[in-house]
C-alpha positions as CSV (number, residue, x, y, z in Angstrom):
1,M,125.1,79.2,172.6
2,N,126.8,82.6,172.6
3,Q,128.8,82.3,175.8
4,R,130.2,78.8,174.5
5,I,132.9,80.7,172.6
6,C,134.8,81.9,175.7
7,R,134.5,78.3,177.5
8,R,135.2,76.1,174.4
9,F,138.4,78.2,173.3
10,L,139.7,79.3,176.7
11,P,143.1,77.5,176.1
12,A,143.4,79.0,172.7
13,L,142.4,82.4,174.0
14,V,145.2,82.2,176.5
15,L,147.6,81.2,173.8
16,S,146.5,83.9,171.5
17,A,146.9,86.6,174.0
18,A,150.6,85.3,174.6
19,L,151.2,85.1,170.9
20,I,150.1,88.9,170.4
21,S,151.8,90.2,173.4
22,S,155.2,88.6,172.2
23,G,154.8,90.0,168.8
24,H,154.6,86.5,167.3
25,S,152.6,87.5,164.4
26,A,153.5,90.5,162.1
27,F,150.1,90.3,160.7
28,A,148.3,90.3,164.2
29,A,150.2,93.7,164.9
30,N,147.8,95.5,162.6
31,C,144.6,94.4,164.3
32,G,142.4,97.4,165.1
33,S,144.5,99.7,163.0
34,G,141.5,102.1,162.2
35,N,141.5,101.0,158.5
36,F,139.5,97.8,158.1
37,D,140.0,97.7,154.3
38,A,143.7,97.9,154.6
39,W,143.7,95.1,157.2
40,L,141.5,93.0,155.0
41,A,143.9,93.4,152.0
42,E,146.8,92.1,154.3
43,F,144.6,89.2,155.5
44,R,144.1,88.6,151.8
45,A,147.9,88.3,151.1
46,E,148.4,86.3,154.1
47,A,145.6,83.6,153.2
48,A,147.4,83.4,149.8
49,T,150.8,82.4,151.5
50,K,149.0,79.8,153.3
51,G,147.9,78.1,150.2
52,I,144.3,79.2,150.1
53,S,143.3,79.7,146.3
54,Q,142.8,83.1,144.9
55,Q,139.2,81.9,143.9
56,A,138.2,80.9,147.6
57,I,139.7,84.3,148.7
58,A,137.9,86.4,146.4
59,A,134.8,84.6,146.7
60,G,134.8,84.4,150.6
61,L,136.0,88.1,151.2
62,A,133.9,89.8,148.5
63,G,132.2,92.8,150.0
64,V,133.1,92.0,153.7
65,T,132.7,94.9,155.9
66,L,133.2,95.6,159.5
67,D,129.9,94.5,161.8
68,Q,129.7,96.7,164.7
69,S,126.9,94.8,166.1
70,V,129.3,91.8,166.4
71,L,131.5,93.9,168.3
72,T,128.9,95.1,170.5
73,R,127.7,91.5,171.3
74,D,131.2,90.4,172.0
75,R,131.8,93.1,174.5
76,S,128.4,92.6,176.4
77,Q,128.7,88.9,177.0
78,K,127.4,87.9,180.4
79,V,128.8,85.3,182.6
80,F,126.8,82.2,182.4
81,S,125.0,82.1,185.9
82,Q,121.9,79.9,185.7
83,S,122.0,76.8,188.0
84,F,121.6,73.3,186.5
85,E,118.0,73.1,187.7
86,E,117.1,76.5,186.1
87,F,118.9,75.7,182.9
88,S,117.8,72.2,182.5
89,G,114.2,73.0,183.5
90,R,114.1,75.7,181.0
91,M,115.8,73.7,178.0
92,V,114.9,70.1,178.3
93,P,111.0,69.8,178.7
94,P,110.0,71.7,175.8
95,R,112.4,69.7,173.6
96,L,111.8,66.3,174.9
97,A,108.9,65.2,172.7
98,R,110.6,66.6,169.6
99,G,113.7,64.8,170.5
100,S,112.1,61.5,171.1
101,N,110.4,61.8,167.6
102,L,113.7,62.7,166.0
103,M,115.3,59.6,167.6
104,K,112.7,57.4,165.6
105,Q,112.9,59.5,162.6
106,Y,116.7,59.0,162.3
107,G,116.8,55.8,164.1
108,S,118.6,53.9,161.3
109,V,121.1,56.8,160.8
110,L,121.7,57.1,164.3
111,S,122.5,53.4,164.7
112,R,125.0,53.5,161.8
113,I,126.7,56.5,163.6
114,E,127.0,54.7,166.7
115,Q,128.6,51.8,165.0
116,A,131.1,54.2,163.3
117,Y,132.0,56.4,166.2
118,G,130.5,54.8,169.5
119,V,128.5,57.8,170.4
120,P,124.8,57.0,171.2
121,G,122.0,58.8,169.3
122,E,120.6,60.1,172.6
123,V,123.7,62.2,173.2
124,L,123.8,63.6,169.7
125,V,120.0,64.5,169.8
126,A,120.3,66.2,173.0
127,I,123.3,68.3,171.8
128,W,121.3,69.1,168.5
129,G,118.3,70.2,170.6
130,L,120.2,72.4,173.0
131,E,122.4,74.1,170.4
132,T,119.9,75.1,167.8
133,D,116.5,73.6,168.7
134,F,117.1,70.8,166.1
135,G,118.3,73.1,163.4
136,A,115.6,75.6,163.7
137,N,117.8,78.4,165.0
138,T,121.3,78.4,163.5
139,G,121.9,82.2,163.5
140,K,121.6,84.8,160.9
141,F,125.1,86.5,161.2
142,S,127.3,86.3,157.9
143,T,130.1,83.9,159.3
144,L,132.9,85.4,157.1
145,R,131.9,89.0,158.0
146,A,131.6,88.1,161.8
147,L,135.0,86.3,162.0
148,A,136.7,89.2,160.1
149,T,135.2,91.8,162.5
150,L,136.5,89.7,165.5
151,A,140.0,88.9,163.9
152,Y,140.3,92.6,163.1
153,D,139.3,93.5,166.7
154,C,142.5,93.1,169.0
155,R,140.8,91.3,171.8
156,R,141.5,87.7,170.3
157,A,142.8,88.5,167.0
158,E,145.0,85.4,166.5
159,L,142.2,82.9,167.4
160,F,139.7,84.6,165.1
161,R,142.2,85.0,162.2
162,S,142.9,81.4,162.4
163,E,139.1,80.6,162.3
164,L,138.6,83.0,159.3
165,M,141.3,81.1,157.4
166,D,139.4,77.8,158.2
167,A,136.1,79.4,157.0
168,L,138.0,80.2,153.6
169,R,139.1,76.6,153.5
170,I,135.6,75.4,153.8
171,V,134.7,77.6,151.0
172,E,137.8,76.3,149.0
173,R,136.8,72.6,149.4
174,G,133.1,73.3,148.2
175,D,131.4,72.4,151.5
176,L,129.5,75.6,151.5
177,A,129.3,78.8,149.2
178,P,129.9,82.0,151.1
179,N,126.3,83.1,151.1
180,E,125.3,80.0,152.8
181,M,127.5,80.5,155.6
182,R,125.4,82.2,158.2
183,G,125.4,81.4,162.0
184,A,126.0,82.8,165.4
185,W,127.7,86.2,166.0
186,A,131.0,84.4,167.1
187,G,131.5,82.4,163.9
188,E,129.8,79.1,164.9
189,I,127.9,77.5,162.0
190,G,125.6,74.6,161.5
191,Q,123.0,72.7,163.4
192,T,125.2,71.9,166.1
193,Q,127.3,75.1,166.0
194,F,130.8,74.2,165.0
195,M,133.5,76.9,164.7
196,P,135.1,76.5,161.2
197,S,138.4,75.0,162.8
198,S,136.2,72.2,164.2
199,W,134.4,72.0,160.9
200,I,137.7,71.4,159.1
201,K,138.9,68.8,161.5
202,Y,135.7,66.8,162.3
203,A,133.0,67.4,159.6
204,V,132.2,64.2,157.8
205,D,130.1,63.5,154.6
206,F,127.8,60.9,156.2
207,D,125.1,61.0,153.6
208,G,127.3,60.4,150.9
209,N,126.6,63.3,148.6
210,G,130.2,64.5,148.3
211,R,129.8,67.5,150.7
212,R,130.1,68.0,154.5
213,N,126.9,70.0,155.1
214,L,126.3,70.8,158.7
215,L,123.7,73.3,157.8
216,H,121.2,71.3,155.8
217,S,122.1,67.5,156.1
218,P,120.9,65.9,159.6
219,A,123.0,62.9,158.9
220,D,126.3,64.9,158.4
221,V,125.3,67.0,161.2
222,L,124.8,64.1,163.8
223,A,127.9,62.1,162.4
224,S,130.2,65.1,162.5
225,T,129.1,65.8,166.1
226,A,129.8,62.1,167.1
227,N,133.3,62.5,165.2
228,Y,134.0,65.5,167.5
229,L,133.4,63.6,170.6
230,A,134.9,60.5,169.5
231,G,138.1,62.8,168.8
232,Y,138.1,63.8,172.4
233,G,138.1,60.3,173.7
234,W,134.5,59.2,174.0
235,Q,134.4,55.6,175.3
236,R,132.2,53.4,173.4
237,G,129.7,51.5,175.6
238,K,130.3,53.6,178.5
239,D,127.6,56.0,180.2
240,W,127.7,59.8,180.3
241,E,126.7,60.6,183.8
242,P,128.7,63.4,185.7
243,E,132.2,62.5,186.9
244,S,132.2,59.6,184.2
245,P,135.1,59.7,181.5
246,N,132.4,60.5,178.8
247,F,131.0,63.3,180.9
248,V,134.7,64.8,180.6
249,V,134.3,64.6,176.9
250,L,130.9,66.5,177.2
251,Q,132.9,69.3,178.9
252,Q,135.2,69.4,175.8
253,W,132.1,70.3,173.8
254,N,131.1,72.9,176.3
255,K,133.3,73.9,179.5
256,S,130.3,74.8,181.4
257,K,129.5,71.9,183.8
258,V,125.9,73.1,184.0
259,Y,125.7,72.8,180.1
260,A,127.3,69.4,180.1
261,R,124.9,68.1,182.8
262,T,122.0,69.4,180.8
263,V,123.4,67.3,177.8
264,A,123.6,64.3,180.1
265,Y,120.2,64.8,181.7
266,F,118.6,65.4,178.1
267,A,120.3,62.2,176.9
268,S,119.3,60.2,179.8
269,Q,115.7,61.5,179.3
270,L,115.7,60.5,175.7
271,A,117.0,57.1,176.4
272,R,114.1,56.4,178.8
273,A,111.4,57.7,176.5
274,P,109.0,55.2,174.9
């Protein structure tokens, strides 16, 4: 999960580096200035110019401080080096029975999601299991604090500054309260680990309660994941085996071929389960 940020957003990271080096953003120039509070005050001002309400800014950024543990994790990321056999052998067998049971438990919801978005339930449940063990391990980092820390740091300032803006937009439209926004150290939130920008673009209120809640509503989680895949070109009725067009879509979810193959393998195992 934690390595995904580099793979999923590689084009964005390259663009961000180019923008920073060209002096595109006057705001980004002050990253890592040595005064986090001054940087945060400037960020608040920029958020207001982008149309985010003062109420959302105040609620989302109240008490936010630099999180050194996030920077430590960011600098100590290791290259994903497991083979498909190693990774799938570790991840799939312990989750297969639970995944099969959830396929039955949410059968009606998954059927409606497939009708709406064209993505089979097996694929969605496989991603759900691999990302957070079906919602059991969504992460404990404060999302707003983690994103502010990474936006302040100069390594990928533009990328995380944009993600922090979208996190405030999640607060503004009432999907989550700031204290609910807890997830992985790099800002992923929810049971299938959406970055805030993906949440803003793809999250849906599938259970009809008026909120897009990818932390606590399995229906919203699974439908939003399907909407993400559909947005990247998932082809209804086609398989997801390696080298197929839908496998290419799985690699939009995660650039690692080993990870995408594991999703495909897990989904195929679920499809064969009694």
